ROGU-465270 format. One record per residue (C-alpha): residue in three letters; x, y, z. Coordinates in Angstrom, 1 decimal, always signed. Layout:
// residues N
<node><code>Ala</code><xx>X</xx><yy>Y</yy><zz>Z</zz></node>
...
// end
This chain:
// residues 103
<node><code>Met</code><xx>+102.1</xx><yy>+31.6</yy><zz>+194.2</zz></node>
<node><code>Met</code><xx>+104.3</xx><yy>+29.2</yy><zz>+191.3</zz></node>
<node><code>Gly</code><xx>+105.8</xx><yy>+32.6</yy><zz>+190.9</zz></node>
<node><code>Asn</code><xx>+107.7</xx><yy>+32.2</yy><zz>+194.0</zz></node>
<node><code>Lys</code><xx>+108.2</xx><yy>+28.8</yy><zz>+194.1</zz></node>
<node><code>Asp</code><xx>+110.4</xx><yy>+29.1</yy><zz>+190.9</zz></node>
<node><code>Met</code><xx>+112.4</xx><yy>+31.8</yy><zz>+192.3</zz></node>
<node><code>Met</code><xx>+112.5</xx><yy>+30.1</yy><zz>+195.1</zz></node>
<node><code>Arg</code><xx>+114.1</xx><yy>+27.5</yy><zz>+193.5</zz></node>
<node><code>Gln</code><xx>+116.3</xx><yy>+29.2</yy><zz>+190.8</zz></node>
<node><code>Met</code><xx>+117.8</xx><yy>+31.6</yy><zz>+194.1</zz></node>
<node><code>Gln</code><xx>+118.3</xx><yy>+28.0</yy><zz>+195.4</zz></node>
<node><code>Gln</code><xx>+120.3</xx><yy>+27.1</yy><zz>+192.1</zz></node>
<node><code>Met</code><xx>+122.5</xx><yy>+30.1</yy><zz>+192.4</zz></node>
<node><code>Gln</code><xx>+123.4</xx><yy>+29.7</yy><zz>+195.8</zz></node>
<node><code>Gln</code><xx>+124.9</xx><yy>+26.1</yy><zz>+194.9</zz></node>
<node><code>Arg</code><xx>+126.9</xx><yy>+27.5</yy><zz>+191.8</zz></node>
<node><code>Leu</code><xx>+127.7</xx><yy>+30.1</yy><zz>+193.5</zz></node>
<node><code>Leu</code><xx>+129.1</xx><yy>+27.9</yy><zz>+196.7</zz></node>
<node><code>Lys</code><xx>+130.9</xx><yy>+25.7</yy><zz>+193.8</zz></node>
<node><code>Val</code><xx>+132.5</xx><yy>+28.4</yy><zz>+192.6</zz></node>
<node><code>Gln</code><xx>+134.0</xx><yy>+30.2</yy><zz>+195.4</zz></node>
<node><code>Glu</code><xx>+135.0</xx><yy>+26.3</yy><zz>+196.5</zz></node>
<node><code>Glu</code><xx>+136.9</xx><yy>+26.4</yy><zz>+193.4</zz></node>
<node><code>Leu</code><xx>+138.5</xx><yy>+29.6</yy><zz>+193.7</zz></node>
<node><code>Gly</code><xx>+140.1</xx><yy>+27.5</yy><zz>+196.4</zz></node>
<node><code>Asn</code><xx>+142.3</xx><yy>+25.3</yy><zz>+194.2</zz></node>
<node><code>Glu</code><xx>+143.2</xx><yy>+27.8</yy><zz>+191.6</zz></node>
<node><code>Ser</code><xx>+146.1</xx><yy>+29.7</yy><zz>+191.6</zz></node>
<node><code>Val</code><xx>+147.9</xx><yy>+33.5</yy><zz>+190.8</zz></node>
<node><code>Val</code><xx>+151.3</xx><yy>+33.9</yy><zz>+190.8</zz></node>
<node><code>Gly</code><xx>+152.2</xx><yy>+37.4</yy><zz>+191.6</zz></node>
<node><code>Ser</code><xx>+156.0</xx><yy>+38.8</yy><zz>+191.3</zz></node>
<node><code>Ala</code><xx>+158.3</xx><yy>+41.7</yy><zz>+191.1</zz></node>
<node><code>Gly</code><xx>+162.5</xx><yy>+42.9</yy><zz>+190.3</zz></node>
<node><code>Gly</code><xx>+161.3</xx><yy>+41.2</yy><zz>+186.9</zz></node>
<node><code>Gly</code><xx>+160.2</xx><yy>+37.6</yy><zz>+188.5</zz></node>
<node><code>Ala</code><xx>+163.5</xx><yy>+38.2</yy><zz>+191.3</zz></node>
<node><code>Val</code><xx>+160.2</xx><yy>+37.4</yy><zz>+193.6</zz></node>
<node><code>Ser</code><xx>+157.1</xx><yy>+35.2</yy><zz>+193.1</zz></node>
<node><code>Val</code><xx>+154.6</xx><yy>+35.2</yy><zz>+195.9</zz></node>
<node><code>Thr</code><xx>+151.8</xx><yy>+32.1</yy><zz>+195.2</zz></node>
<node><code>Met</code><xx>+148.3</xx><yy>+32.7</yy><zz>+195.8</zz></node>
<node><code>Thr</code><xx>+144.9</xx><yy>+30.9</yy><zz>+196.5</zz></node>
<node><code>Gly</code><xx>+141.8</xx><yy>+32.5</yy><zz>+195.2</zz></node>
<node><code>His</code><xx>+140.6</xx><yy>+32.6</yy><zz>+199.0</zz></node>
<node><code>Gln</code><xx>+144.2</xx><yy>+34.9</yy><zz>+199.1</zz></node>
<node><code>Lys</code><xx>+145.8</xx><yy>+32.4</yy><zz>+201.3</zz></node>
<node><code>Val</code><xx>+149.7</xx><yy>+32.0</yy><zz>+200.4</zz></node>
<node><code>Leu</code><xx>+150.7</xx><yy>+28.9</yy><zz>+198.9</zz></node>
<node><code>Ala</code><xx>+154.3</xx><yy>+29.8</yy><zz>+198.5</zz></node>
<node><code>Val</code><xx>+157.0</xx><yy>+32.3</yy><zz>+198.0</zz></node>
<node><code>Ala</code><xx>+160.2</xx><yy>+32.4</yy><zz>+195.9</zz></node>
<node><code>Ile</code><xx>+163.5</xx><yy>+34.4</yy><zz>+196.2</zz></node>
<node><code>Asp</code><xx>+166.3</xx><yy>+34.2</yy><zz>+193.0</zz></node>
<node><code>Pro</code><xx>+169.5</xx><yy>+33.8</yy><zz>+195.7</zz></node>
<node><code>Gly</code><xx>+170.8</xx><yy>+36.5</yy><zz>+193.3</zz></node>
<node><code>Val</code><xx>+168.6</xx><yy>+39.7</yy><zz>+195.1</zz></node>
<node><code>Val</code><xx>+169.3</xx><yy>+38.7</yy><zz>+198.4</zz></node>
<node><code>Asp</code><xx>+172.3</xx><yy>+41.4</yy><zz>+199.5</zz></node>
<node><code>Ala</code><xx>+172.7</xx><yy>+41.8</yy><zz>+203.0</zz></node>
<node><code>Glu</code><xx>+174.0</xx><yy>+45.2</yy><zz>+202.4</zz></node>
<node><code>Asp</code><xx>+170.2</xx><yy>+45.7</yy><zz>+200.5</zz></node>
<node><code>Val</code><xx>+167.4</xx><yy>+43.8</yy><zz>+202.7</zz></node>
<node><code>Glu</code><xx>+165.4</xx><yy>+47.3</yy><zz>+201.5</zz></node>
<node><code>Met</code><xx>+165.3</xx><yy>+46.2</yy><zz>+198.2</zz></node>
<node><code>Leu</code><xx>+164.3</xx><yy>+42.2</yy><zz>+199.2</zz></node>
<node><code>Gln</code><xx>+161.5</xx><yy>+43.4</yy><zz>+201.8</zz></node>
<node><code>Asp</code><xx>+160.0</xx><yy>+46.7</yy><zz>+199.3</zz></node>
<node><code>Leu</code><xx>+160.2</xx><yy>+43.3</yy><zz>+196.3</zz></node>
<node><code>Met</code><xx>+158.5</xx><yy>+41.1</yy><zz>+198.9</zz></node>
<node><code>Val</code><xx>+155.5</xx><yy>+43.8</yy><zz>+199.1</zz></node>
<node><code>Ala</code><xx>+155.3</xx><yy>+44.6</yy><zz>+195.3</zz></node>
<node><code>Ala</code><xx>+155.3</xx><yy>+40.3</yy><zz>+194.9</zz></node>
<node><code>Phe</code><xx>+152.7</xx><yy>+40.3</yy><zz>+197.2</zz></node>
<node><code>Asn</code><xx>+150.3</xx><yy>+42.8</yy><zz>+196.2</zz></node>
<node><code>Asp</code><xx>+150.2</xx><yy>+42.0</yy><zz>+192.9</zz></node>
<node><code>Ala</code><xx>+149.5</xx><yy>+38.5</yy><zz>+193.9</zz></node>
<node><code>Gln</code><xx>+146.5</xx><yy>+39.7</yy><zz>+196.0</zz></node>
<node><code>Ser</code><xx>+145.6</xx><yy>+42.2</yy><zz>+192.9</zz></node>
<node><code>Lys</code><xx>+145.0</xx><yy>+38.7</yy><zz>+190.3</zz></node>
<node><code>Ser</code><xx>+143.7</xx><yy>+36.7</yy><zz>+193.3</zz></node>
<node><code>Gln</code><xx>+141.0</xx><yy>+39.5</yy><zz>+193.9</zz></node>
<node><code>Ala</code><xx>+140.7</xx><yy>+39.9</yy><zz>+189.9</zz></node>
<node><code>Leu</code><xx>+140.4</xx><yy>+35.9</yy><zz>+189.5</zz></node>
<node><code>Ala</code><xx>+137.3</xx><yy>+35.9</yy><zz>+192.6</zz></node>
<node><code>Glu</code><xx>+135.5</xx><yy>+38.6</yy><zz>+191.0</zz></node>
<node><code>Ser</code><xx>+135.6</xx><yy>+37.3</yy><zz>+186.9</zz></node>
<node><code>Arg</code><xx>+134.4</xx><yy>+34.1</yy><zz>+188.3</zz></node>
<node><code>Met</code><xx>+131.5</xx><yy>+35.7</yy><zz>+190.5</zz></node>
<node><code>Gly</code><xx>+130.4</xx><yy>+38.4</yy><zz>+188.1</zz></node>
<node><code>Ala</code><xx>+130.0</xx><yy>+35.2</yy><zz>+185.7</zz></node>
<node><code>Leu</code><xx>+127.1</xx><yy>+33.8</yy><zz>+188.0</zz></node>
<node><code>Thr</code><xx>+125.8</xx><yy>+37.2</yy><zz>+189.5</zz></node>
<node><code>Gly</code><xx>+126.0</xx><yy>+39.2</yy><zz>+185.8</zz></node>
<node><code>Gly</code><xx>+128.1</xx><yy>+42.0</yy><zz>+187.5</zz></node>
<node><code>Leu</code><xx>+126.6</xx><yy>+42.5</yy><zz>+190.6</zz></node>
<node><code>Lys</code><xx>+128.2</xx><yy>+43.1</yy><zz>+193.6</zz></node>
<node><code>Ile</code><xx>+126.7</xx><yy>+41.5</yy><zz>+196.6</zz></node>
<node><code>Pro</code><xx>+128.1</xx><yy>+41.7</yy><zz>+199.7</zz></node>
<node><code>Gly</code><xx>+130.9</xx><yy>+38.9</yy><zz>+201.0</zz></node>
<node><code>Leu</code><xx>+130.5</xx><yy>+37.5</yy><zz>+197.9</zz></node>
<node><code>Ser</code><xx>+133.9</xx><yy>+38.6</yy><zz>+196.6</zz></node>
// end
């Protein structure tokens, strides 16, 4: 029976560490960009957008589509970086195991 108690204690400790890492991800941020930095998006490790920056030089009323494309690319870049950050932080604790709901 002592083995079960030890396992439960270890699982509780891992759960606490995972919760801490998840909380920390909300305080960390990544920056995705497009157009050589003309458009950038800052996003947390929880994929919450904090800021969007657009270089005024890329704002062209005659070519709104280009700006829209740059925005999409910057958001996708930030999201990809945010996911990679979360996977690296969680992977350090889970040993690379894919645990549903933790990434």
